[in-house]
N, CA, C and O of each residue as an XYZ file, in Angstrom:
340
protein
N       8.566      6.925     -4.676
C       7.842      6.130     -3.688
C       8.777      5.122     -3.029
O       9.440      4.339     -3.709
N       8.824      5.148     -1.722
C       9.649      4.190     -1.002
C       8.917      2.881     -0.840
O       7.686      2.847     -0.850
N       9.654      1.812     -0.694
C       9.024      0.510     -0.483
C       8.440      0.448      0.925
O       9.037      0.943      1.881
N       7.273     -0.165      1.037
C       6.634     -0.269      2.350
C       6.950     -1.598      3.014
O       6.341     -1.953      4.023
N       7.895     -2.328      2.455
C       8.346     -3.589      3.042
C       7.160     -4.498      3.364
O       7.003     -4.957      4.495
N       6.336     -4.749      2.357
C       5.189     -5.620      2.565
C       5.659     -6.969      3.090
O       6.578     -7.577      2.543
N       5.023     -7.421      4.144
C       5.350     -8.720      4.691
C       6.551     -8.716      5.620
O       6.869     -9.741      6.222
N       7.230     -7.570      5.747
C       8.362     -7.508      6.669
C       7.837     -7.632      8.095
O       6.792     -7.067      8.418
N       8.544     -8.361      8.949
C       8.062     -8.498     10.326
C       8.144     -7.156     11.052
O       9.084     -6.393     10.828
N       7.177     -6.860     11.915
C       7.234     -5.607     12.660
C       8.397     -5.628     13.649
O       8.838     -6.692     14.083
N       8.880     -4.450     13.994
C       9.944     -4.342     14.994
C       9.394     -4.533     16.401
O      10.128     -4.928     17.307
N       8.107     -4.255     16.587
C       7.467     -4.411     17.894
C       5.986     -4.657     17.685
O       5.436     -4.345     16.629
N       5.338     -5.225     18.708
C       3.908     -5.510     18.616
C       3.243     -5.188     19.945
O       3.790     -5.465     21.012
N       2.057     -4.598     19.865
C       1.243     -4.335     21.051
C      -0.099     -5.023     20.867
O      -0.722     -4.898     19.813
N      -0.547     -5.746     21.880
C      -1.890     -6.328     21.865
C      -2.729     -5.509     22.829
O      -2.608     -5.646     24.046
N      -3.580     -4.657     22.275
C      -4.371     -3.746     23.096
C      -5.846     -4.141     23.130
O      -6.716     -3.304     23.369
N      -6.119     -5.427     22.887
C      -7.501     -5.889     23.016
C      -7.932     -5.724     24.466
O      -7.202     -6.088     25.388
N      -9.123     -5.174     24.658
C      -9.643     -4.964     26.008
C      -9.204     -3.645     26.626
O      -9.629     -3.310     27.732
N      -8.356     -2.890     25.926
C      -7.908     -1.583     26.419
C      -8.825     -0.515     25.816
O      -8.999     -0.457     24.599
N      -9.409      0.326     26.672
C     -10.388      1.296     26.196
C      -9.721      2.592     25.755
O      -8.586      2.885     26.130
N     -10.461      3.371     24.939
C     -10.004      4.701     24.544
C     -10.034      5.602     25.781
O     -10.949      5.439     26.588
N      -9.120      6.524     25.987
C      -8.002      6.829     25.099
C      -6.724      6.069     25.440
O      -5.672      6.343     24.863
N      -6.802      5.112     26.374
C      -5.570      4.451     26.836
C      -4.883      3.677     25.725
O      -3.656      3.585     25.704
N      -5.663      3.113     24.793
C      -5.033      2.367     23.703
C      -4.204      3.302     22.820
O      -3.126      2.921     22.364
N      -4.691      4.516     22.575
C      -3.899      5.472     21.789
C      -2.664      5.925     22.568
O      -1.575      6.033     22.005
N      -2.838      6.189     23.864
C      -1.700      6.632     24.688
C      -0.605      5.566     24.680
O       0.572      5.888     24.518
N      -0.986      4.303     24.854
C       0.006      3.217     24.854
C       0.688      3.100     23.489
O       1.897      2.879     23.410
N      -0.098      3.251     22.412
C       0.468      3.194     21.058
C       1.449      4.341     20.851
O       2.552      4.134     20.344
N       1.054      5.546     21.241
C       1.904      6.726     21.068
C       3.217      6.580     21.847
O       4.290      6.871     21.318
N       3.129      6.132     23.101
C       4.334      5.975     23.921
C       5.268      4.925     23.325
O       6.486      5.100     23.332
N       4.701      3.837     22.811
C       5.528      2.789     22.197
C       6.226      3.334     20.953
O       7.418      3.098     20.757
N       5.492      4.059     20.117
C       6.091      4.635     18.909
C       7.212      5.607     19.268
O       8.250      5.627     18.608
N       7.008      6.413     20.312
C       8.031      7.381     20.714
C       9.302      6.706     21.206
O      10.388      7.282     21.133
N       9.163      5.476     21.712
C      10.330      4.742     22.215
C      11.074      4.017     21.094
O      12.167      3.495     21.310
N      10.489      3.986     19.909
C      11.078      3.260     18.784
C      11.950      4.180     17.941
O      11.916      5.401     18.093
N      12.734      3.575     17.048
C      13.588      4.336     16.126
C      12.766      4.814     14.935
O      11.743      4.218     14.598
N      13.218      5.893     14.300
C      12.557      6.391     13.097
C      12.438      5.284     12.059
O      13.390      4.540     11.822
N      11.269      5.177     11.442
C      11.070      4.219     10.361
C      10.787      2.802     10.808
O      10.495      1.945      9.974
N      10.864      2.524     12.121
C      10.555      1.169     12.577
C       9.057      0.909     12.462
O       8.254      1.839     12.376
N       8.700     -0.364     12.463
C       7.315     -0.790     12.236
C       6.731     -1.334     13.540
O       7.339     -2.169     14.211
N       5.535     -0.841     13.882
C       4.806     -1.302     15.066
C       3.490     -1.918     14.610
O       2.743     -1.316     13.839
N       3.217     -3.122     15.095
C       1.946     -3.783     14.842
C       1.097     -3.670     16.107
O       1.553     -4.022     17.194
N      -0.131     -3.183     15.969
C      -1.023     -2.998     17.116
C      -2.316     -3.759     16.850
O      -2.898     -3.642     15.771
N      -2.764     -4.536     17.826
C      -4.049     -5.230     17.712
C      -5.067     -4.466     18.550
O      -4.878     -4.266     19.750
N      -6.144     -4.044     17.904
C      -7.167     -3.208     18.533
C      -8.536     -3.859     18.412
O      -8.810     -4.599     17.467
N      -9.391     -3.569     19.388
C     -10.774     -4.034     19.327
C     -11.540     -3.309     18.233
O     -11.162     -2.218     17.806
N     -12.614     -3.928     17.791
C     -13.530     -3.297     16.839
C     -14.219     -2.119     17.516
O     -14.149     -1.970     18.736
N     -14.883     -1.284     16.724
C     -15.627     -0.155     17.284
C     -14.745      1.070     17.419
O     -13.941      1.373     16.538
N     -14.906      1.775     18.538
C     -14.172      3.023     18.746
C     -12.659      2.870     18.607
O     -12.032      3.707     17.957
N     -12.038      1.820     19.199
C     -10.571      1.734     19.081
C     -10.093      1.720     17.634
O      -9.160      2.447     17.294
N     -10.706      0.914     16.777
C     -10.203      0.816     15.399
C     -10.593      2.053     14.591
O      -9.951      2.359     13.586
N     -11.627      2.761     15.013
C     -11.970      4.023     14.346
C     -11.036      5.145     14.797
O     -10.614      5.959     13.975
N     -10.713      5.200     16.073
C     -10.019      6.360     16.640
C      -8.499      6.269     16.610
O      -7.832      7.250     16.280
N      -7.938      5.110     16.949
C      -6.479      5.028     17.100
C      -5.749      5.281     15.774
O      -4.830      6.099     15.757
N      -6.113      4.618     14.656
C      -5.382      4.906     13.414
C      -5.461      6.386     13.016
O      -4.474      6.954     12.549
N      -6.626      7.006     13.199
C      -6.774      8.425     12.868
C      -5.862      9.282     13.742
O      -5.203     10.196     13.248
N      -5.828      8.984     15.042
C      -4.990      9.758     15.959
C      -3.512      9.563     15.659
O      -2.734     10.514     15.735
N      -3.116      8.341     15.319
C      -1.718      8.046     14.983
C      -1.319      8.803     13.711
O      -0.221      9.353     13.629
N      -2.216      8.825     12.723
C      -1.949      9.575     11.489
C      -1.801     11.063     11.789
O      -0.939     11.732     11.220
N      -2.640     11.577     12.682
C      -2.565     12.988     13.056
C      -1.224     13.322     13.709
O      -0.773     14.466     13.653
N      -0.588     12.325     14.328
C       0.719     12.520     14.963
C       1.853     12.468     13.930
O       3.011     12.723     14.261
N       1.511     12.135     12.675
C       2.515     12.128     11.618
C       3.072     10.765     11.269
O       3.955     10.654     10.419
N       2.560      9.707     11.925
C       3.016      8.352     11.610
C       2.247      7.824     10.393
O       1.217      8.385     10.019
N       2.740      6.763      9.786
C       2.137      6.224      8.570
C       1.447      4.896      8.864
O       2.062      3.979      9.409
N       0.174      4.795      8.506
C      -0.552      3.526      8.614
C      -0.219      2.726      7.357
O      -0.590      3.123      6.252
N       0.481      1.596      7.521
C       0.864      0.772      6.375
C      -0.246     -0.190      5.982
O      -0.469     -0.439      4.798
N      -0.941     -0.731      6.976
C      -2.029     -1.655      6.667
C      -2.954     -1.773      7.861
O      -2.613     -1.420      8.990
N      -4.148     -2.289      7.563
C      -5.148     -2.510      8.596
C      -5.920     -3.740      8.154
O      -6.505     -3.750      7.071
N      -5.927     -4.780      8.984
C      -6.592     -6.015      8.574
C      -7.303     -6.653      9.757
O      -6.846     -6.534     10.894
N      -8.425     -7.332      9.497
C      -9.148     -7.990     10.582
C      -8.388     -9.197     11.110
O      -7.778     -9.942     10.344
N      -8.427     -9.383     12.426
C      -7.838    -10.552     13.089
C      -8.858    -11.012     14.123
O      -9.098    -10.312     15.106
N      -9.462    -12.179     13.915
C     -10.524    -12.664     14.806
C     -11.584    -11.580     14.953
O     -12.135    -11.117     13.954
N     -11.879    -11.168     16.190
C     -12.871    -10.116     16.426
C     -12.218     -8.747     16.528
O     -12.865     -7.777     16.922
N     -10.944     -8.663     16.176
C     -10.178     -7.434     16.334
C      -9.572     -7.022     14.995
O      -9.904     -7.592     13.956
N      -8.694     -6.040     15.025
C      -7.975     -5.617     13.828
C      -6.512     -5.391     14.159
O      -6.164     -4.954     15.256
N      -5.659     -5.698     13.183
C      -4.230     -5.428     13.308
C      -3.915     -4.203     12.453
O      -4.224     -4.168     11.262
N      -3.302     -3.207     13.070
C      -2.902     -1.992     12.378
C      -1.376     -1.958     12.400
O      -0.753     -2.073     13.455
N      -0.786     -1.799     11.214
C       0.671     -1.757     11.096
C       1.073     -0.307     10.811
O       0.604      0.312      9.856
N       1.948      0.208     11.663
C       2.294      1.633     11.658
C       3.792      1.794     11.485
O       4.572      1.093     12.129
N       4.201      2.719     10.614
C       5.623      3.079     10.516
C       5.848      4.352     11.299
O       5.149      5.346     11.104
N       6.839      4.319     12.196
C       7.142      5.491     13.014
C       7.657      6.614     12.121
O       8.442      6.392     11.199
N       7.202      7.805     12.416
C       7.594      8.976     11.612
C       9.060      9.308     11.848
O       9.638      8.958     12.877
N       9.640      9.985     10.883
C      10.993     10.526     11.044
C      10.892     11.852     11.784
O       9.975     12.637     11.543
N      11.820     12.093     12.671
C      11.841     13.369     13.383
C      12.319     14.461     12.445
O      13.192     14.231     11.608
N      11.759     15.623     12.581
C      12.148     16.768     11.735
C      13.462     17.349     12.231
O      13.964     18.316     11.660
């Protein structure tokens, strides 16, 4: 088991509050693709569909959800970019 670097600062952050599906996932995916393998992205998403759909879609793309926590009326999802095959 590799360390998940708990508490390590993310390499990048996206605040997608107010961004509707599917644009929040598209923005998250594009940001992850621009990052290096193994880097950490923190994304802030609205409650409801965004927090239900985006983490699932990101996982389906092969990235790792490290944590998910409530922030005000939103949630912060911390994602590790997948390694390329």
